[in-house]
C-alpha positions as CSV (number, residue, x, y, z in Angstrom):
1,M,22.9,0.2,11.8
2,N,19.7,0.0,13.7
3,S,18.0,0.5,10.4
4,T,14.3,-0.9,9.7
5,T,13.6,-2.6,6.1
6,R,10.3,-1.2,5.6
7,R,7.3,-2.2,3.2
8,A,6.7,1.4,2.6
9,L,7.6,5.0,3.7
10,R,3.9,5.8,4.4
11,A,0.9,4.2,5.9
12,A,-1.4,4.0,3.4
13,V,-1.9,1.1,1.2
14,P,-3.5,0.4,-2.5
15,V,-7.3,1.0,-2.4
16,L,-9.5,-1.1,-4.6
17,A,-13.2,-1.0,-5.5
18,L,-15.0,-4.2,-4.9
19,S,-18.4,-4.5,-6.0
20,L,-19.9,-7.9,-5.6
21,A,-23.0,-7.1,-7.0
22,L,-21.8,-6.6,-10.6
23,S,-19.3,-9.1,-10.4
24,A,-21.7,-11.8,-9.5
25,C,-23.4,-10.9,-13.0
26,S,-22.9,-13.7,-15.7
27,A,-21.3,-12.5,-19.1
28,A,-24.4,-13.2,-21.1
29,E,-26.7,-11.1,-18.8
30,P,-27.0,-7.3,-19.8
31,E,-25.6,-4.6,-17.5
32,P,-28.0,-2.7,-15.5
33,S,-28.5,1.0,-16.5
34,V,-27.4,3.1,-13.7
35,D,-28.3,6.6,-12.7
36,P,-25.4,8.4,-11.2
37,D,-27.5,10.9,-9.3
38,A,-29.9,8.2,-7.6
39,P,-29.4,8.0,-3.8
40,V,-27.0,5.1,-2.8
41,T,-25.2,4.0,0.2
42,I,-21.6,2.3,0.0
43,T,-19.4,1.1,2.5
44,V,-15.7,1.7,2.9
45,S,-12.9,-0.5,4.5
46,N,-10.2,0.1,7.2
47,Q,-11.9,3.0,9.5
48,P,-9.7,3.3,12.2
49,P,-10.5,2.5,15.7
50,A,-11.8,5.0,18.2
51,S,-8.1,4.8,19.9
52,Q,-6.5,6.1,16.9
53,E,-8.3,9.6,17.2
54,A,-6.0,11.6,14.7
55,E,-6.4,8.7,11.9
56,L,-10.0,8.2,12.7
57,A,-10.8,12.2,12.3
58,A,-8.8,12.4,9.2
59,Y,-10.5,9.4,7.7
60,L,-14.1,10.7,8.7
61,Q,-13.3,14.1,7.5
62,V,-12.8,12.5,3.7
63,I,-16.1,10.9,4.2
64,E,-17.7,14.5,5.4
65,D,-16.2,16.1,2.3
66,F,-17.1,13.4,-0.4
67,E,-20.5,13.5,0.8
68,A,-20.7,17.5,0.6
69,E,-19.7,17.0,-3.0
70,Y,-21.8,13.9,-3.8
71,P,-25.3,14.5,-1.5
72,N,-26.9,11.5,-3.2
73,I,-24.2,9.3,-2.1
74,T,-23.9,8.3,1.7
75,V,-20.8,6.5,2.9
76,E,-20.5,4.1,5.8
77,G,-17.0,3.3,7.1
78,V,-16.5,0.0,8.5
79,E,-13.4,-1.2,10.5
80,T,-13.1,-4.5,8.2
81,G,-9.7,-4.7,7.0
82,W,-7.9,-7.5,4.6
83,D,-7.4,-10.7,6.4
84,P,-6.6,-13.8,4.0
85,Q,-8.0,-16.2,6.4
86,T,-11.7,-14.7,6.4
87,F,-11.9,-13.1,3.0
88,Q,-13.4,-15.7,0.9
89,A,-16.1,-16.7,3.6
90,Q,-16.6,-12.9,3.6
91,L,-17.1,-12.7,0.2
92,A,-19.2,-15.8,-0.2
93,G,-21.8,-14.2,2.5
94,G,-21.8,-10.7,0.9
95,Q,-20.1,-9.2,3.9
96,L,-17.4,-7.1,2.4
97,P,-17.3,-3.4,2.0
98,N,-18.0,-1.7,-1.5
99,V,-14.4,0.0,-1.4
100,M,-11.9,-2.4,0.1
101,V,-8.2,-2.1,0.9
102,V,-6.0,-5.0,-0.1
103,P,-2.3,-5.5,-0.3
104,F,-0.8,-5.2,-4.2
105,T,-0.3,-9.1,-4.1
106,E,-4.1,-9.7,-4.3
107,P,-5.6,-7.8,-6.9
108,Q,-4.3,-10.3,-9.9
109,G,-5.6,-13.6,-8.1
110,M,-9.3,-11.8,-7.5
111,I,-9.2,-10.5,-11.0
112,A,-8.6,-14.2,-12.4
113,R,-11.3,-15.7,-10.0
114,G,-13.8,-12.9,-11.0
115,Q,-14.2,-11.6,-7.8
116,L,-13.8,-7.6,-8.7
117,A,-16.0,-5.6,-10.7
118,D,-14.8,-3.8,-14.3
119,I,-14.4,-0.1,-13.4
120,T,-12.8,0.8,-16.5
121,D,-15.8,2.9,-18.0
122,E,-16.6,4.6,-14.7
123,L,-12.6,5.7,-14.7
124,E,-13.0,7.0,-17.9
125,Q,-16.1,9.0,-17.1
126,L,-14.3,10.5,-14.2
127,G,-11.2,11.6,-16.3
128,L,-9.2,9.6,-14.1
129,K,-8.1,6.5,-16.2
130,D,-5.2,8.4,-18.1
131,M,-3.9,10.3,-15.0
132,L,-2.9,7.0,-13.3
133,N,0.8,5.9,-12.8
134,P,1.0,2.9,-15.3
135,S,3.4,1.2,-13.2
136,A,1.3,1.3,-10.0
137,S,-1.7,1.0,-11.7
138,A,-0.8,-2.4,-13.7
139,V,-1.7,-4.5,-10.7
140,G,-5.1,-3.8,-10.9
141,Q,-5.7,-4.6,-14.6
142,D,-6.2,-7.4,-16.4
143,A,-4.2,-8.9,-19.6
144,E,-6.6,-6.6,-21.9
145,G,-6.0,-3.4,-19.7
146,R,-9.2,-3.2,-18.3
147,F,-9.2,-1.8,-14.6
148,Y,-10.9,-3.4,-11.6
149,G,-8.9,-1.3,-8.9
150,V,-7.3,1.8,-8.5
151,P,-4.1,2.4,-6.1
152,I,-4.3,5.6,-4.0
153,D,-0.6,4.7,-2.9
154,A,2.0,2.5,-3.6
155,Y,4.7,1.3,-1.8
156,A,8.3,0.6,-2.4
157,L,11.3,-1.1,-0.4
158,G,13.8,1.1,1.3
159,L,16.4,1.0,4.1
160,A,15.6,3.6,7.2
161,Y,19.0,4.4,9.1
162,N,19.7,6.3,12.3
163,R,21.8,9.5,11.5
164,E,22.4,10.0,15.3
165,I,23.8,6.6,15.5
166,F,25.7,7.0,12.3
167,E,27.4,9.9,13.8
168,Q,28.1,8.1,17.1
169,A,30.1,5.5,15.2
170,G,32.0,8.0,13.2
171,L,30.0,7.6,9.7
172,D,28.6,10.2,7.7
173,P,24.7,10.2,7.7
174,D,24.8,12.3,4.4
175,D,26.7,9.5,2.8
176,P,24.7,6.5,3.5
177,P,25.5,3.0,2.0
178,T,24.1,2.3,-1.3
179,T,25.2,-1.4,-1.7
180,W,24.5,-4.3,0.3
181,E,28.5,-4.5,0.8
182,E,28.5,-1.0,2.3
183,V,25.5,-2.0,4.5
184,R,27.2,-4.9,5.9
185,E,30.5,-2.5,6.7
186,A,28.3,0.1,8.2
187,A,26.6,-2.5,10.5
188,K,29.7,-3.7,11.4
189,T,31.2,-0.4,12.3
190,I,28.2,0.6,14.3
191,A,28.0,-2.6,16.2
192,D,32.0,-2.5,17.1
193,A,31.8,1.3,17.8
194,T,28.5,1.5,19.8
195,R,27.8,-2.0,21.0
196,L,24.4,-1.3,19.3
197,T,22.6,-3.5,16.5
198,G,24.2,-2.7,13.3
199,Y,21.2,-4.0,11.4
200,A,17.6,-5.0,12.2
201,H,15.1,-6.8,9.9
202,M,11.5,-7.4,10.1
203,T,10.8,-11.2,10.6
204,T,6.9,-11.2,12.2
205,G,3.5,-10.9,10.8
206,G,4.2,-11.9,7.2
207,Q,6.9,-9.2,6.7
208,G,9.9,-11.2,6.8
209,G,8.5,-13.2,4.0
210,W,7.4,-10.5,2.2
211,M,10.9,-8.7,2.4
212,L,12.5,-11.9,1.6
213,T,10.4,-12.2,-1.7
214,A,11.1,-8.8,-2.4
215,M,-21.7,-0.4,-5.5
216,T,-19.4,0.4,-8.5
217,Y,-20.1,3.7,-9.8
218,A,-20.2,5.4,-6.2
219,A,-17.5,3.3,-5.1
220,V,-15.2,4.5,-8.1
221,K,-16.3,8.1,-7.3
222,F,-15.4,7.7,-3.8
223,I,-11.8,6.2,-4.7
224,A,-11.4,9.5,-7.3
225,F,-12.3,11.8,-4.7
226,R,-9.4,10.3,-2.3
227,L,-7.0,11.5,-5.2
228,Q,-8.3,15.0,-5.2
229,T,-5.6,16.0,-2.7
230,Y,-3.0,15.5,-6.0
231,L,-5.7,17.4,-8.4
232,D,-7.2,20.3,-6.2
233,E,-4.8,22.8,-4.4
234,D,-7.5,23.7,-2.2
235,A,-8.0,20.3,-1.0
236,A,-4.4,19.4,-1.0
237,V,-3.7,22.1,1.3
238,E,-6.5,21.5,3.7
239,A,-5.9,18.0,4.0
240,A,-2.1,18.6,4.5
241,Q,-2.9,21.5,7.0
242,A,-5.0,19.0,8.9
243,S,-2.5,16.2,9.0
244,F,0.3,18.8,10.1
245,E,-1.8,19.8,13.0
246,A,-2.6,16.3,14.2
247,G,1.1,15.5,14.2
248,M,0.9,13.1,11.1
249,P,3.5,12.9,8.4
250,V,3.1,15.2,5.3
251,G,5.1,14.8,2.1
252,L,6.8,11.5,2.6
253,P,8.5,10.5,-0.4
254,G,7.4,7.4,-2.5
255,L,5.9,6.0,-5.4
256,S,3.0,8.1,-6.6
257,A,-0.3,6.5,-7.5
258,L,-0.4,9.2,-10.2
259,K,2.0,10.3,-12.8
260,D,4.9,12.2,-11.6
261,D,3.8,15.5,-12.7
262,Y,0.9,15.6,-10.4
263,R,2.8,14.5,-7.3
264,D,5.3,17.4,-8.1
265,Q,2.5,19.6,-8.2
266,Y,0.9,18.3,-5.2
267,L,4.4,18.9,-3.1
268,E,4.5,22.7,-4.2
269,W,0.9,23.1,-3.0
270,V,1.9,21.6,0.3
271,A,5.3,23.0,0.7
272,D,4.5,24.9,4.0
273,Y,3.3,22.0,5.7
274,V,5.7,19.2,4.7
275,N,7.4,18.2,8.0
276,V,9.6,15.4,7.2
277,P,13.2,15.9,6.2
278,L,13.2,15.2,2.6
279,E,17.1,15.9,2.4
280,N,17.3,12.8,4.3
281,F,15.5,10.7,1.7
282,A,17.3,12.1,-1.2
283,T,18.8,8.8,-2.4
284,Y,15.8,6.8,-2.1
285,E,13.8,9.6,-4.1
286,A,16.3,9.5,-6.8
287,T,16.2,5.8,-7.6
288,V,12.3,4.6,-6.2
289,N,11.2,5.6,-9.7
290,T,14.3,4.4,-11.8
291,I,13.9,0.7,-10.5
292,P,11.2,-1.5,-12.7
293,L,8.4,-2.7,-10.5
294,R,8.3,-6.6,-9.8
295,P,5.3,-8.4,-9.6
296,E,4.5,-10.4,-6.4
297,P,3.8,-13.8,-6.2
298,A,-0.1,-14.2,-7.6
299,A,-1.3,-17.0,-5.3
300,R,-1.7,-16.8,-1.7
301,A,1.0,-14.4,-1.1
302,Q,0.4,-13.1,2.4
303,E,0.3,-16.8,3.6
304,V,4.0,-17.4,1.6
305,Y,5.2,-14.5,3.4
306,A,4.0,-16.0,6.8
307,T,5.6,-19.3,6.0
308,L,8.7,-17.4,5.2
309,D,8.9,-15.6,8.4
310,S,10.2,-18.3,10.2
311,V,13.0,-19.1,7.5
312,V,14.5,-15.5,8.1
313,Q,14.1,-15.5,11.7
314,A,16.2,-18.8,11.7
315,V,18.8,-17.7,9.5
316,L,19.3,-14.4,11.1
317,T,19.3,-15.4,15.0
318,D,20.7,-19.2,14.9
319,R,23.9,-19.7,13.6
320,S,23.5,-23.6,13.8
321,T,20.7,-23.4,11.4
322,D,20.9,-26.2,8.6
323,I,19.9,-23.7,5.8
324,P,19.7,-26.2,3.0
325,A,17.6,-28.5,5.3
326,L,15.2,-25.6,6.4
327,L,14.8,-24.7,2.7
328,E,13.7,-28.2,1.7
329,T,11.3,-28.4,4.2
330,T,10.1,-24.7,3.7
331,Q,9.7,-25.4,0.0
332,S,7.5,-28.8,0.9
333,N,5.4,-26.7,3.1
334,L,4.9,-23.9,0.3
335,E,4.1,-26.5,-2.3
336,A,1.1,-27.9,0.0
337,L,-0.2,-24.7,0.7
338,L,-0.1,-23.7,-3.0
339,A,-1.7,-26.8,-4.0
340,R,-4.9,-26.3,-1.7
């Protein structure tokens, strides 16, 4: 089928506010008063490298627009990104940015360890709290419903398939498989008819395991500003036009960080710039919001996924694999990992 199982149909991942100064305060200490108009500088993670010219230009444009809206806030972009191997050391050394991009697997553990700042009040002041998609935003909340992070995007699993290869194999690209049995049948048909790989699966960089396992006020303002494309027509159109002209995708389907009404409104605003064939995503779009979100492992999820990569690779590529023995060894390795 030459299809790829993907983490998401979009490049962005959830953005979570991380303020080490406030999270370091003890519960007995009074919270300092904050002047929202005072000059402040914040750092924001995941600035694209210079080699990614279009992505970097879009990133810097967001910062420029934000600073024009909030002239008292200076934003410094840094290339620092999520790395489970270095996160704890960077946190202890105070080297993390104020706004940090992390996978959905991580916030619950961070909240439990007291590593994130409570931003509930700031979200309420900005009018953003009640706009968020409850399913997508739950990962950034504690048991009492307090917010410690805000997703600007959400991801969901999906299978992508090659329409041209479907046609070469005599399959109807407008009637794709909807069950795993149909996926197997289509993959075999493609392999037999075209001699091409009928099905492909990510198995490296932690993605095999992932698939198998199926300064605070200013920082929150920046997160809210990133969501303006869903809330302001001029901002939405300007951003869509810039992405369109840079050859970047506009209008990709998927879970929305905000409630559905806001996403539907956004798609109407940017309709002239949508450059992806939405009809090809009809099946995905019709089901993605009907399937309950499942929590991912709360502890060391990215390391668990990386450990499981070799399991997926062995099962898919070596017919002689002793699966029970492999699973027993893997379980022991995971138990040792989680016990650290």
